[in-house]
N, C-alpha and C positions, 0 to 999 in steps of 0.2 A: 504493499498500499503506500503512496508517495505521500510526501509530506506536503500540506497546502503552503502556499508560500506565505501567507500570512503567518505562520506557527514559525516562531522564531528555532532554528536549527540547534541553538547553543541554549535551550532552556538549562539541561544538566548540568549547566556551569554556574547557574546562579543559584542564589540564595534560596532555601524554601522556606515558608512560615506557615508555622501551626504543624508543623510534622513533628513526630516522635519518632525515637529508632526504634527498632523493633528486634525482636530476639530471631533468631534465624529458627527454622522448623527443625534442623537437627539438632537443637541443645546449644548451639555455639552462643558464646555470649554477644551481649550487645554491640551495636559500632560504637566503640569508646571515642576511637579517634575521631569520628564525625560530628559526635555530639558537643555541640557548643551552648550557648544560653538556651533555655525552654524556648520552644517554638521556633529555633532554627536549626537547620541542617547543614553542615558544606558538603557539596559535591566535589570531589578533584578534578581541577583542570585537565590531567595528565589525560583522563579518559573521556574527552569531549568528542574521539571519535566514536565511542560506543553509545549507541542510543538504542530503545526498544520501540515499538511500532507506536510511534506518539507518546505523549506524556501521561505518567499514570496518574498525575494528580492534577487539578484544575489550575489554570493560568495565574489565578491568585495568590495561591501558593509560593509562588515564584516573585524574589525580590526583584524592583526593577520594570514589572508592568503595570502599567496604569490602565483602568477602565477607561470605555470610548464616551462615556457621560457621567454625570456626578454620580458619586456614591455617597450614597444617606441611607438612615437608619430605616428598619422596614418600618416602624408607626409614623415617621415623616411621610416615606413614599405612599403609604395608604391614603393619607390626609391630602397629598397632593393632587395623587391620581382619581380619590372620590370629588373632589371639588373640579377635576378638567371631566370627567365622566358626565358629571353633574349638569356642567356648562356645555358639553357637547349634546346631552340630550334631555332636556330640560321638562319635558312632558312626561317623561318616563320613572315610573316607581318600581322596579323589578325587584322582585323576591330576594334575588343575589346579583351579585355586579361581580364582572369578569376583566380583569385586567388581563392584559398579554404577556407572555414571558418568552423573552429571546435571548437568544445569543446565551445558553443556559448551558450549566454544567450541576449535575448532580453527585455529590460524592460520601464519603463515610465521616462520621465525625470524630475530632481527635480521641475519643475514648474508646474508637474501635481497635481490641488487640492485635497488633500485630499489621493491621492495614489503615491504620489514622490518614484521613485525607486522600483517598484513593478513590478513584471513579467507580462508580457501579450502577450497573442495570437499574433500573424501576421496580422490574420484578421483584428482585430482593428485599421490597421495602416491608418491614413486618416480618422479617423472615430472617433465619440465618445470623439469628442472635441481632437484627439491625431493625429496631423498634422506630429507629428516627434517622434520617438523611438530614445534609445541608445541600442549599444550592447556591450558585451564584446566577445572575444573569440580569438582563436588562428589562423591567418592567414598565410597561407602556399603556397610556390611554391615548389614542391620535398622535400627537407630536407633543406629549410630555412624556417624557422618558426618566428612569430614575435606577440607577446602578445598586444590585444589594448583594452583599457576601456574605457567607456562613450564615444563611437564615435555617434554622432547623424546621421540618415539617415530618407530619407522619402521616397524613391522608392523600392515597391517589384516587380520582374518580373517573373511570370510565363509563361515558355517555354511549347509549345507543342499545341496550340488551334488550332484547324483545323486541326489537326493531327491525323487522328483516329488512326493509328496504333501505337502513341505514349501514352501511360497509365500511367506509371510508374514514378511520378514527383519527387522522393525522392534527384535526382541529377539535376533537371532542373529549381529551384528557386534559383535566386540569389538577392541580395540586392544591392544599392548603395548609395554612399554617396555624398555629395557635390563636396568633393575634388577627389575621384574616378570618378564623372562624369568628372569632368574637363579634367581626363588623359584617358577617354576612359577603366576605369578597373570595373570590376564588381566582387562582392563577392559571389561565389556560394555556398549552404548554405550545411554542411555536417552534421555531428554529433554534437546534443546538448550537454548540459552539462547535470550533472547528475539534479540538478533542476530545468533544464528547460525541461525536456524529458519530462513531463506530460502537459506541455503546449504544445510541438513542435509535439507530434504523433497525437493528435485530429486534428491537423491542416494540417497537411498532408495528413489525409483522406480529409478533407473537401476543402483541394486545387483540390484534384483529382476528386470530386466532382463536382467543380466549372470547371473544363476543360471541363466534359460532359455535364454540364448545357449550356455553352455557346456553344458549339459542337452542341448540339440539336436545340438550337435558330438559329445557322446558317444553318441547314438544313430542318426546320420546319417552316411554315407560321403561321402567326397569334397563337403563342403558349398563351395557359392559363393557369391558375392555374389548372385547371382541367385535363390537359396534364400528370402533373406529377401524378395524384392518378395511373393509370396504364400503360398510353401510353410509358410514359419515360422508364417505367422499361421493356418494352417489346423491346421498340427500344433500351435498353443496352443488353439486351441477344440476341438480333439477331446480334450484332456487336464483342463483346466481349464473351469468352471462355476459354482463357488461367487462371493458376492457378493464376496468380497474381489478376486478376481481379475477380478471384470465391472471394478469400480470402478478397480483397476490400468489395466485397458485402455482406460476412459473417459476419463481423465487424458490419455493420448496421442492418442486418436483416430486410430489409423494402423494400417493394413493391411500398409503397405509401409516396413518398416523397414531398409530400407537406407543411409538419410541417420543414423540412428541408430547405425547399425554401425560407419560411417566417421567419425562425428563423437567416437565415445568407443572409438577403435581401442586406444589406448594401454591404457586400464585394462582393455579388455575381453583383450588378450594377454597384460599381465601377471597377471591370474588365471586364463587357461589355461596358462600357465607354470608357474605354482605349483602346480596342480591335476595336470595330466598333460602331458608335453612333446608327446606326441603330438597332443593337441589344435592344437598351434600348425604340424601339416603340413596340415590343411586347404587347398586352393586357395585359400579366402578371402583368406588374408593376403597373397597374392603379388598379389590385387587390388586391395585398398585400402589395406594398412598404409603408410604413406609413407617406412618405414622397410626393407620387404621387396619392393619392388615389382618383380616378375620377371615378370608375367602376359605383358607383352610384350617379349621379349628387347633389348636395346639393340644397336643395331649400333655398329661403330667407326668412329671418324669419321678419315678419310683424307684428306678433300679439307679444304683449308684456306682456298680462294680460292672465288670465286664461280665454279660452274662454267655455263658458257654455250655454246649452238648457234652456228655460225660467223655465222648470221643477225644472231641477237640480239647477239654482239658487235659486228657492223659497225655495228648500231642503235645501240649504248649506249656503245662505247668511247671516245667523245669526252665524254661526263659527267664530270662531276666526280669520280664514284666508279671512274673507268673504269680507274684501277689497282688494283682488286679483282677484275677480271672474268678468266678463265682460258676460251679458247678450246677446245672441246671437239670432235674430228671423231666423227662415228655410226660404227659397224660398219657395211660392206657393204652387209649382209642389211639392218638397220633403215634404211638409205638406201631400200633397196627398196621396204620396206613402207610407208615414211613418204609417196613419192613416188606411190604407188598409192593411198594414201590422198586425199593433197593433190589429185590429179586426181581423183579419185571426187566430192570434197566440190567440186570446182570453185574450190580455192585455187590461191595461187603456187606453181606446181608444184616450183620447184628448192627447193635447201636455202639457196641464200644468195642474199644479193640481186644487184642489179644489179652488175658490178664498174665497168665504165666508163658513167656518164650523161651525156648534152649537159648542158652548165654551164648555157645557157640554152634556153628554150622558141622554138623557131624556126618562122616561117609558111612555108608552103609554097615563096615565090618565092625562098626561101635557097638557094644550090646553081644556081639557073637564071640563064639571061641576061637575063631580062625579067621582070616580076609578071605572075602570068596576071591575065587581063582578070576585071571582076567586072559585066560587062553581061549575063552568062550565070548569074546566083544564081538558085539555085532554092532551095525548101523542101528543108531536108534537109542542106544546105551548112552550114559553119562557116566564119566569118570573123572576121579578127584586127581589135581595134579598139585606137586609141591611148588609153593609159589618161588617165582626167580626172584632173589633178594637184588640182583642188578638191573632189573626193568623201572620203567619210568613209572610205574602203578605205587601208588601210596597206600594200597589198599593194607589192613591189619588182619588179614582173615588167616587163619591156619592152613587153608586148602584152598586150591581155585577150582573151579570145574566149568567142564568141557561136554558139549552133546558129539556125539561122534555121529558125522555126515556118512563117512565111506572108512573102509578098511583094507588097508592096500598091503599084502605081503611080496614080500622078496627074500631073496637066497637065505640073507643073513639078518633082514630086520622086519619088521613090521609097522608101518606109517598109519597114522588116524588122522583122514581131514575131518578137523572140529571147529564148530561153535562155541565160543564161550560164553559162559553163564556166568553173571555178575552179582554180587552181594550189593546190598542197598548201599553199602558203602562207597562201591566202586562207581556210582552215579551220580547224578546232579544232589540226589538226596545227602551225601556227603556223610557229616558226622552228625546229622538232625537224628533226631530220636524216630526211629520207625516202630511201628507197632508191631510187627511181623517179622522177627528175627528170622524166622525160619523159611523166607522169602527168595526165591533168586529171580533174574530176569533176564531172558534169551537175550542175544546181541545180535548183529550183524556182523561182528567181528568176527573173524575166521583165521584160522591157521591151516592152511590148507595146500596143495602142489608142492612148490619147493619148500613151503613153511611148515609142512604138516607135522603135528606131533608124535614124536616116537613113543612107541608101546612101553618102552623102559621108563617115561616120564610119568606114566599114570599110575595111581598108587592102588587104587580098585574101583570099584563098580559104584555109584551111588545111585539110591533108589529116588524117584521124584515122582512128584504126581501132577501132570498137566493139566491146564486149564481149569485150576480150582475154583470150583464154585463157593465154597466159604472157607475161607483163610481161619478163620477161628477152630473149625474142625480139625484143620491138618496138625498132625504130631510130629509128621517128616517135612522135609524140604518139598516145597511147590512152586511152580511156575505159573502165571495167567497173563504177563506182560512180557513185551519185547523193549528193550531200549535201544532205540536207536542211535548210533553213534557214527554217523556220516561227517566226519569234520568238515569237508568242503562243501556241504548243504547245509551246515549249521542245525543240521537234524538231531541235538540231542537230547531227547525226550521220550517220553514214554507213548506206547501205543498197545491195543490189546493182542494178543498173541493170533496168531492166525497158521494154518499149515502149511501155507507156503513158505512159512519164515524159517522152517526146520532145514533149508537148502540153502548156502549163501549163493550169490550171486556175482561173485568178483571175477569170475572168467568170462560173464555173458558178454557176448562182443555183439549186438545186433547195430547193422550200420544206421547212421543217422536220417538217410534218405528214408531208409525203410520205418523207421521210428516215425518221422515227418508225416509218412503216406498215412499210417496208422492212425495219426492224431488228428490229423488236418483231412479238409472235405476241397474239392475244389468249389469256389465262392465265399471261402471262410477269409479273414481278415488278420492278419499276424503283423506283429513288429520285426523288421530286418535290420539288422546292423548295417550303416553304412559311416562312411565319412562326413563329416560337416564342418566345413569350412571355418563359420562363426564361431565355434565351439571348441574349435581347434583338435577334436578328438570323436572318435565314434559316438553315432547317435543312434536311437530305435527310431525308426519312419515307418508308420503302415503302409500296408500293400494288401493287393488282394491277391490269394492264389487261384490263378487261372487253369495250369496245368501240371502235371508230374513228368517229365521227359526223364522215363527211365532208362533210356539208351544213354543219354549225358550224365545220368543221375544229379540233373540239376531240376531246381523248380521255377517255373515260368509265373512271372507276378506282373499284378497291375498297377500302375504308380496312383498313389493316392497323395496328393502334394498339400502343405499347408497354406490356408488359404492368406494367413498373416504374411506370407514369404512370397506370393503371388499377387496379391492385393493388399496396397496398403491404406484401406480404409479405415479410419480410427474405429477403436472400438471391437474390432475381430476380434474373436476367442482365440486362444491360442491353440485349443485344439480341435478347430472346425477344420475341415478337408475339401478339397476339389477333387471331384472325381474326372480322370483323365482315360485315353484311349493309349497311352503309352505303356508300352510293355518292356520287360527286362528278365532277366535270369539271375538267379542267385544259388549257390551251393545250399545243399541244406544245412550246412554248419552257421549260416548265414541268420537263419530263422530262430528267434530267440523265445519268441510265446506268442499266446494269441492276445490279442484284442480285439474292442467291442466297438462295432460303427452302427449308427442308427440315422436313420433320415428324419428330417425336420424341417417344416415348409419353409420358406423364407419371410412370410408373416411370423412365426412364431420365433423365429431367431431374432428377429427386429424387435420384436416385443419381450424377447427374455424369458421366452415362456419353452423353456427346454427341461424335460424332467431330470432330476436327480438320478445318476449319478453325472449323466453328460453335460451338465451346466458347473461342473467343477475343474474345468479348466485341464481336463487330462489325467485328474486323479484316478488312479484304479484302471488304466488304460481304457478310459471311455472316451470316443471321440464321436463328431456327428457330421451330416452332409446336409447342406441346404438343398432344398428343391423347389420345384414350382408346385404349388398347391394343388393344381386340377391334375397331377402325375398319379398314378398309382403307387403307392409308398415299398410295394415291393418290386418294383424295376429299378433298373440300375440307372441312373444319370449319368452322362447324357444320354438320351432317349433317342432312338436307340444307338449303339456305338457305331464307329465308321462302318465297319466290317461285318457289323450283325452278330457277330460270333462269341463275344464276351459274355460271360456267365452273369447272374446277377448276383448282388454281393448279400451275404447270408448274414443279415442283420443282428446286432448284438441283442442282449438281454432288453426287454422291454418291461419298464417300472408299471407302466399301467395297465398291463395285462393281468389277469387274474392268474396266481401263482398256482403253479400243479398242487400245491398241498398247502393246509392253513398254514400261517407264519406260526413262529413260538411265541407264545404269551411270558413277558418279559415281567420282571422286577428289579427294580434298580436301588440299591442301597448305597449309603453316602453319595446321592445322586448329584446333591448339589444343584445347579442351574440347569442342568439336564442335559448338556451338550453333547456329552457321553450317550447317553441312552438314545438322543434325536439323530446323531451320526450312525451308530448300529441299527436305529429304525430305516435310515436312508439306504443300508446295504440292502434290505429287501427281505430277511428272514425272520424278520422278530417284528412285534409289536408291545410297546411297552404298558401294562394295566396297574401296575402298582410302583408307588417312588415313597422312597424314605429318605428323611433328612432332617437335622436338628435346626439349620439355620432357614429362619421365617423367611428372610427375602430372598436366598437363593430357590428355596421350594417353592415359593410364589410366581417366582421367575420361570422356573420349571411350566407351571400351570399357565402362566400366562402363554406360552408358544406352542402348547398342544392344540391342534387344532378344535377340538371337540373337550373341554377342559373336565366336563364330567364323565367320559370314558377312562377317565385313571383315578384311582384309589391312592389319596396321598396321605403319609401320616408324617404329622410335624411333630416328630419328636425324636428320643434317642432311638438307635436301633438295639437299644439293650430291653427297653421297656417292648419294643414290637417283637421279638424275639421270646421273651418272657411271656406275653402274653398270648403269642401264636403256640408256643410249646405247652399252655397250659388249654388250650382248645378253645380258645377267646372267636367268638362266632361275629365280632365287629367287621363288617363289611370293608374297611379299610384294611384290614389283615388279611391277608391270601392264605388259604387253606393249603393245606400237603396234597399234591396234584394240580394245583390249579397255575402253577409258573413252572415252565421248562427250560426258562432262561435267567439269570441273575447274574447283573452287572455290581461291581463294586470298583468306588474309587476311594477305596480306605484311608483315614487320616494322614497325609506324608509329614506331618510336624515331626513325629518322631524318628524321622529317618532322614529327612533334609538336609544338607549340608551347611544350609543358614542356621541351622539349629545347634547353639552351643555347647549345650548340654542335654545330651540324649538321655543321660540318665537321672533326671530329673524327673518328680511324681508325673508332673503333666506330660513331659515328652514318653514315660514309660506307660501313662493309660492311653496316650493314642498309639502307639507301637502295640499293644495289646488287643486292639480292634482287629489286628489281621485272625486272631484266634476267634473272634465274632463272625467274621466271614465265613470261617470255613464251618462254623456252626451252623452257619445259612444252610450252606452247602450240604450239612450234615443232615439237616431236617427237613428241605424241601425235595433235594433229591433231585436238581433241574440235570436237563437233558446236556446244557450247555452252561459254562460258567467263564467268566472273566474278570481278573484284577488288575487295576492299574495300580502305579506305584512310582516313584521316583527311583533311579535305578541305585542311589547310593543303600536302598533297601538292602540289596545283594552284599553290600560291604558286612564287615564281622561287625558285631554290636556286643553290647552287654559289659561290665563295669571292668573283665581282663580280654575284652575285642576277641572272644573266641565261641561266640554264637552268632551264628546266620539265620536271619528271619525267613529269607526268601527259600532257602533249601528245606524248613521247617515247614514251609506252606507247602511246597510240593512232596514233600515228605505225607503229609496229613491228606493230602488230596489223591495222591497213588495209594496209600493205604486205603482210601475207601473204595478203590477201585476205577478210578476215573483214568482216561489217557490222559496225559498232563505234556503240553508245550509252554515253553516262553518266547517272547520276541522283544528284541530291544528295536524299539523303532523310533526314529526322529521325526521331528514334526517336517522339514525341510526337503526329506526324500518324499515326502507325500504332496508338496506343493504349498504349503503353508511358510512364512518367512520369519521363522522362530526358532531360534537355536534352542531347542526343546527336547530331553531324549528322555522317555518312561520305558517302565520294563511292564509286559502285560504278562501273566500266566492265564492260560487258557486251558479249561478242563472241560474234557467230551465224555460222555456214556462210551462205554465199549459197544463196539458196531456201529456207532458213527463214524463217518470219514474224517480223519485229524484235519485240522485246517490247514490250506497251503500256506506256504511261506508268503507273507506279503510282499510285493516288488515293488520294487523303487519306480519313481516314475521321473523324478528330479533329481541333479545331480548333487554333490556335496559341493560346497562354495569352493572355489581353486582360490580364491585371495585369502583363506582361511584354513590354517592347518588342522585337519580333523585329527583329535586322537583316535588310536585303533582301541576303541572301548570295548568291553565285554562284559559279561553280566557273571562270570565269575569261571574255575578251571574246574574239569572233573578231575578224578584221582587218578588218571593216567596223564596229567599235565598238560593236555590240550584244553583251551579257551573255550567256551560256548556261548552264546548269545550273543555273536560279535556284530559290531560295526562292517556291514558289507560294502564292498566296491565293486559298482555294477555299472553297467551301460545301460543310460537313461533316454528317454524323449525329449526332456526339456532339462534347461539349466535351472539353476534354483532361483528362487523367488526373493529378489532384494526385499529390505525394508522400503526403500524409495518407490519400486515399483508397484508394491503394495497397496500405497496409499497417494498415488501420485494424482487421483481424483479429489481428493480429502481440499477443501480450501485453506487459505493461507488464514490462521489467526492469532501472528504475529504472537505477542505476549501471552495470551489465553486468558486477559485479563476478563474480557465480554464473555461469559458464560452461556450465551446463546446463539446457536450456529442453526441456522435454519431447515439447512439441505440435512444435514448429520445431526440429529439432535444430541448424540453421545461425544460428539468432537468438542469434549470439554476437558480441561485439565482436572483430574482428583483430586488435587490440592492447589490451593489457590494461595501460591507462595508469596511471602511478605516480599515488599520492594528492595531488601537488602541482598535477598536470594538471588531474585529475579537481574539484580544488578550482577552479581556472582557469575551467572549465566551468561550475561551480555559479555562478558571480559573473556570468556574462553573464545579462542580463535576457531573460525569454521574451517581452516584448512591450516593445514593437513587436516584430512577429515580424522574423528574419533578424539581429539585433544579432550583434554579434561582443564580441572583447575590446577593439578599437582602438574601436569606436564605445562601449560602454560606457564606457572611459576618457574620450573626448572628452563624453560628457555628463555627468560626475561621478558616475557610479554606482560605481566602482573605489576600492577603500583596500587599504594595505597590500601582500602579496607581489605579486598581479597587477598592480598599479598599477606597482610597480616592475618589473615581468617589461617591461610595454610601453614603460618608458622604455629599457631595455636594447636592444631588439630592433632589428634593423638598417632601411633605408631603405623596403623593400618591404614589410615586416611592419609597419610603422608607417604607411602611408599611411591616407588618411580611407579608403577603399574595399579596405583591408585585409580578407583572408577568414581571418585567423587566428583561432582558436576562436568561429568565426562559427558560427551554427545555420541548420539548413535551413529555408526559407519552407516552411510546412506545406500551404499553398494554390499554391504554385508546383510547378515541376518538381525533380528531385534533380537534384545539379549531375551533369556527366559522372563516370560511376565509372571510377576508376583504377585502376591495379594497386595503389597501398598508400594508405593513409591517415594522414596527417600533418596530425594537428590541429591544429599549429603553424605550421603553412607560411601566407605571405602569398598566395599565389596559389590554390592547391588546399585551403585550409584548411577551406572549408565545408562540414565533416562532422560537427558536433555534432548530435543531435537536437534536435528543436524544442520538446519539452517534458519530456526526459529528460534529466539530466545525464551524457552518455554520448557516445561517435563513433556512427555509424550501424554496423549489425549486418550479418554477410556476408548472414543473410537479407535485410534491409531492400534491399541492394545487389544481390542476385539478382533482387529485385521490380523494381527500375529496370530492371534490363537482361533482364526478361520471360521468366527461366529459369521452368521450372515446378516447382512446390514440391518434387515428388516426385524430381525427377532430383538423379544425383550427384556431389559434388564432392570427390576423392579429394587428402589432403593436410591438412597443419596449417590453422588459422584463417588463418593467412599465406599459403601456400599457394592457398587457396580464393578469397581476394580477388585475388589475383594472375589466376588464370583466369577470375575473372567480368570483370576491368577487361579485358582480353586477349579478351573475346569480342564477337563481334557483336549486337545488340540482336535479341532471337528474331523480334519481329513483324516487323520490317523484312525479315528472313530470311524469315519465312514469305509475307509480300507479295512479294517477289522471285520465291520457288519456285512462287508461284501465277501470276504471269506466266511464268515456264518453262514451265509446264505449258500455261497457255493457248496459247503458241508452239507447243510441240511436239505435243501433241494435236491442234493445228488443221494438220497437216502431213497432207498427202493420203496413204491407207494406202499407196501404193505405196511410199513413201520407207522403210516399216517395215522390210523386208527384211534389212538390213544390220546391224541395232540388236541389240545382244549381250541376251538375253533376261533380265531380272534376277528373274524368276518373281514374280509379284504376286499369285498367289492368294491366299497368305500364307506368313508366314515359315517355317514349318513345313515345306511344301511344298519351300521352297525350300532348307531345311537337308537336307532327305532326296535333293535333286538334287545337294547339295553332297558327301553322303558317298559319293554311286556315282561320283563323277568328272565328272559332266556340269553342273556348276554354273553359271549365267551367271559370267562374269568369270573362272573359276577354270580352271587346268589345271595337270597336274602334269607334272612334267620330261620325261616319255616323251612329251608331246604338245605341250611348250610352244611348240616351232619350227613346229608345222604352225598353232599358233592365232594365232601372229603373224605369218602369210602371211594373202597374199588369193588365191584362185585366179582364172583369167580368166574364166571364169563368173560367179564372184561379183561380180567388177569390173564386167563388163557389166551386169549386175542393179540395182548400185548405182548407176550412172552414170545409167540410164535411169529411175531412180526421183529421182535428184537433179535431170533435168531436167525431169521431170514436175512434181516442187515446186517448180523457177526458174521454169515457165513458157514454157519453149521447148527443144526441141534444138539440136542443132549446124548443123544444116542454116540454122535461122532466123539464126545471126551473120552471115550474108551478108545478111541482109535489112537490115543497117544502115544509116543514115540515108547520105545521099549523101555519097560520096568520090570523090577523084579518081585511086584506086587503080585502076590497068588491070584489076584481076583481074576476072571477070564476076560478076556479082550474081546470085546463082539466086534462083527464083521462091519468094515466100512460100508457107508450105505452108495452105493455108485452111483444111484441116480442123482444124489444131491446136487445140488446147481456146482457148489465150490470145489465137491470132489470131481463133477466132470471136468470141471475147468482144470483141476490140477493131473489130472490123467488123459488129456488131449494125446493122441498119438501112440496111444498104449494098446497093444492087440487084447483079442479077447482071451487068448492065453495070459497073459498078463494080468487081466481083470480078476481072472479066475484065482491066480496064485494069489493077487491080492485080499480076497474075498478069505482065503486059509489064513494066510501071511501076516495081513495088517500092515503097520505102517515099516515094519520091518522089511517087510517085503518090498513095499514102494521102494525105500532106501537103497535094497539090493538090486532092484532093477534099474533103477537110475545109474546105478553106477555101473552096472553091465553097459547098459546103453550107450553110457559117456566112453567105455573103454574100445566099445565096437566104433566110435565118430559118430554115434547118432543119440547126441546128449539131449534130454528132456527138460525144457526150463520151466519151471512155475511162474517166474514174473519178469520177463525180459528187461532190461535195462541199459540204456547207452550210454557209453563211456563218459560223454559230456555232461555239463551240470546245465539243466535248464536254468533261463535268466538272465546268461548273458554274464555269467562269472568273469572279471578279468583275470581270476585267479589261474584259469587254465581249467586241468582236468578234473573230472568228476570222478575220481577213483577213491576209494576210502582210504582213510589213512588206520594204519594196522601195528601200532606201537608193539615191537615184539618183546614177549610172544602173546601179550594180549590186543 
């Protein structure tokens, strides 16, 4: 904003009158060097080149300025102007007399703490502890003019409420002082002073909005916040069409005014209260006014300890926060339902862990008079091996265990091709307390071929119970899960054991071309690796598969160009494509993965009516093509192709289509403002029906962003109270019953683990940390199909007084003990399209039989101008890191901070807290003048400078320099972030719950080119919030909600992965999923009103809803078994065991067995019927020796996802 010619550019050099020194918000001492006599502040002339956007104080506060007319007292001015008015209008006897006030400024009184004499917008009058403001200005009647300075007033009046024809309020606002009130005089606001223009102009827009707001409430019954999403705009359009209204609407360019209403709730309520108190009875106030939030009833807090189930208590009681846990038993009826559901999902059936487990894992010979001979060793046996003390493995077990795949005999020796079995301590469980000491895990780590195990290394055979259904009933060793350890794919996780896991695939060599032919079809769209000059490296580019050239072993592709690179039209989305007729071919190794492309009309693209996730600029590999509205969406533009032979594009997932099966019903705990749950919902696989959080503003924000707020059951209270009531059988509709939710999301409190937490062993920190046990208790009680937990990466560090306890490992141990498949992901916000330096760990659990989640793929590159540490979530006992930050080829460069907020208006120092187009574009802390002065002293070039760096380069003088000399050691370090500017071409720093500009660690919050801290809107953009989404509360409440949220695009990408897993399950498993009503929300709400809604049951049928009939149980069991790939009778087909129980013959008609036996002859099948899995392994070995290997799960050598690390061969630290 340019300075007007009549404003002195050297105001900051002049003395200020009536100003008080202010203490900085970071606790620094007042400006001693600047404090002179009372009422005078000195500003250093050395900094005359530094100035904020216009003066923050009225001109009358500066020495040397003189008014344009004679300055008089208010009393004298009123007398003179009354006389002038009487002379000008001798025949009038008005009830009130109006004087015109021009060239005015409104500012805070000298008593205003930290903000004395600062200019302020009129909407803050009677708010923000501002019961009184002062004004300067020229008061006039005709040619009679008087200048007034420092006149206090408390009343602002806006005329025209209820008069629909009156819309322009520029001359309909008045203020009144106590003296004017006694004389029935009003001061009509005219033209503001130059320095006050930037405060008054946005207020005029807000005043007009307030008038329409009041008029709408007067005309409409029971107005809710939802009315302002579309209906309010329609109401305005129906009543006004004049040019003034059109210009007013164009200033905001909004149709959804919910954020405007919430941002200015205080002024709106004040005006409604002064007009008609009945206006304050509309439901909208209960939804968004932070002083009157009652839309969600607050629940009493009766539980003051962390309530956990018996199982969770046993898992976590030895942790450093164990003294905060309280074990709580379930109601008998709840136990029955929980056990039935666990049995159905093939989870650990009992609610408690094994009470007495073997202290050590023992071989079969223990307890026998003599060891069993190894001369009869066959494929399918398990042997114990003496540990290799020279290996990288840190396991403390007495024995290692190996599953024998093949036995190979030579003249003088016998070799065993084996798959290693892991003890819990050999996995990511590590040293955590695991409830089943006698459980082993199958691995994909083999010793075969030239690395085969010599028979002499084997000690003896070991009896193993395979596919154990009830670990509590097992007295010996048992296996029910596989621990995947493919280091290059970062798949260190637990999955349900399958029959194809008993054969390694390290020698499978499937040509990549054949793999592509099996994975993709003609017409599919894929990402192809290509060189990009702009990025200076390979990137991924969408293309359509046209043909597979088997002769040349190459794939013919159709070129899909990025519109932003062929058309420089402003506003073009980076993921919009242009379809061409150009063809090219590539080797199969250049095809990285599938991508999703859909068509939208040009009109939809112009209006931004693109369905999620295609509207998220490429997140999740989703792209779109604009087409003509009259063309068939199943055709491929251009229509037709030049040669008429190109195939149509196989379009990607259609989010508007009815899903093939019901969505999962979700429960969000520690849900905050709801952006995590909304992102998961946008993935298309889950619909949240229950939400639990302690924070009032956050949960009301969650509610405000639900399309049909009444469709979700909100619990405003402690998760401890919620779980305790649920376990006691409370039938309150706000509390979900067992079987009513299939999906749980949890963002447990991070302060207990955050790097910003100085004392992680304090009572409060340990209480926060103990909430992870509550999260596991929710999983233990509700038994969902899926579960996801988000937290800070430092949760994976060692905790406790001795730094020897790992909370992450203990959570994994607890979930695996319950029988869940468990994965973990390190996810960076910038890798998925958001411009923030934010990394989080996600722990995902899925019931056995459900496909594990695919690894979330990166779409945006790591910043090249920022060295990214090679971070991981920990190390396994083989010494290799897991949960690593991956280097991958991507489709896009990272989004910089400047790019993400380029469309936001320039707001200078941020003192005017009204932004018409983006209501949340306001600073969360109104910094005092001394802090703004320090920010202005920080150079903008080179980027990223802070106050300490400016001091070290000799750029500071005066008070900022003195301040740097006074700060503590952390703030004075050479890399201090105190008053540091954000790098415009890099990522935003991690958004936290408060902005402390003077902090030495988290102080990098100053805008790169404006002298202010970041706004709430900029923090929202960093976190991926959508612009129209509502944050309830004051600006401080809003930034806290944003800082506590999960990055939106990360949540979306996870939601897409959950959808891919859930919708990939065979249809037979759908029978037991509570219907969520996916056709549309309207249809869903009709069902709710009739009492038949999914996930909702009234008191009269709540008990029935929480029980499972035997028929339902059997149906669900069958469905789960089909999804798992085997039936109960197949459990007896486990590999060889010395158990005397007879082995049932394999069911060769079963689908999974048919897949396993492809290529076998009738004689082979007959032999298998007699010999079981021993026969299978023998036949496989024989066919391999004959040169006709039978493989169960072909796998290519390369790593899918375009990893830069190269080969995808598994890592096998010798000998395990």
